[in-house]
N, C-alpha and C positions, 0 to 999 in steps of 0.2 A: 426432861419427864414433860409427858403432855401432860397436860391440864385442863379442865373442859371452864369456859369463860360464859358465865351469864351475865344477864344484862335486862331493865328494864321495869328492877322493883322500881319500890315507891311507896307515896302516899297518899292516898286514896279516900274518896268518902264510903260510907257503906250502900252497900246497891251499886256503885263503881264497878269499871272495868281493869284491869291489865292483863299486858302481853309479855310475858317473861321466853327470852331467846338462850337457847345453849348450843355452843358449838367448840369443838374440839381448838386446843392453839397449833396442832401437828396431827401428825396423820396419826391413826388408829386404824390399823389391820383390822376389818370383819367385824362392823360391830352389830351385837344379837339385837341388845336394848339398851333402850335408851326411857330414861324417867326421872321425874321429880320427885322429892324429899321435900321436909319441914319438922322446922322445932322449934316451938316457941320457947321465952322463957320457963325455966321448972318445966318443963315436958322433955319427954322424950323423943326422937326423931322417930316420925312417921312418913309411910307412903303415903304420896299423894295422884302422882298417876306411873303409868308407863305407857311404852309400845315400843314392837320387837320390828326387826326390822321387816319384818313380813304384815305389819299391821295392825297387828293384835294389840290391845286395847285392855288395860285394868287400871279401875278410878276407884280412893278409897269413895266408902258409903257418904262421909259427909261433904263430896266435892261431886259426886256424880247429879247431872243433869246442869253443873252450874259450872263446869270446868273441861277445857278440850284440850288431848293431847295430839300432838301431829308433830311430825315430821318428812325433812328433805336430807333421804338416803342418800343424795350426790352430794349435796356440800353436810354432811355427817352432823344437822343441826336438827335441835328438838325445841317444841315450840308450847308453850300450856297458854292457851286462853282462857283467864279467869273474869268472869260475870258472876254479876250480883253478889259481887262482896261483904262478908261479913267482919263486925271485929274481932268472929272467933277464927278467921284465918288467918292471923296478924302472927306471920313467923320470921326467918330466917328460911330461903325456899333453895336449898342445893340441886344440881344437876346430876345424874349418874348416868352413867355408861359402863357398861357388860361387854367385856369383847374378847374374839380368838378361843370361840368357844365354850363360852361362860366361866372363862378360865381365871382372864385379868381385871378389873374393875378400878373404874374412875370415877371422880370429885371436883365437885367446882367447886370453890372456896364459898358459895351462895350471895343469896342478894337476898337483903330487907322488904317486908313486903308489910307494911301499915297502914289497917286501915280505922278509921277514925273521922269520927266529925270534930 
């Protein structure tokens, strides 16, 4: 079973930056869209940012202008550059991929991002 593997989480001070990466553990045919979601304790999982194979991006209002999503199609890798981080950004960030004509969905295990002084 192919999974998505995230890296790059950690502890950072408010105003700092982190870069998350996500890549599949094996081969996934025809990835249509990759993205990042997050879930803070007591909250529902929410969309952070997505990017299609054609490069179309979508951001949550709360991160637009601070976060940048990008991807390397050849490596099936997606990145999330997070700048000007706030304590409210603290959450488990999970990678998501839709593939095979948007029929198949894959998730990563998640990586913890903590913004605290």
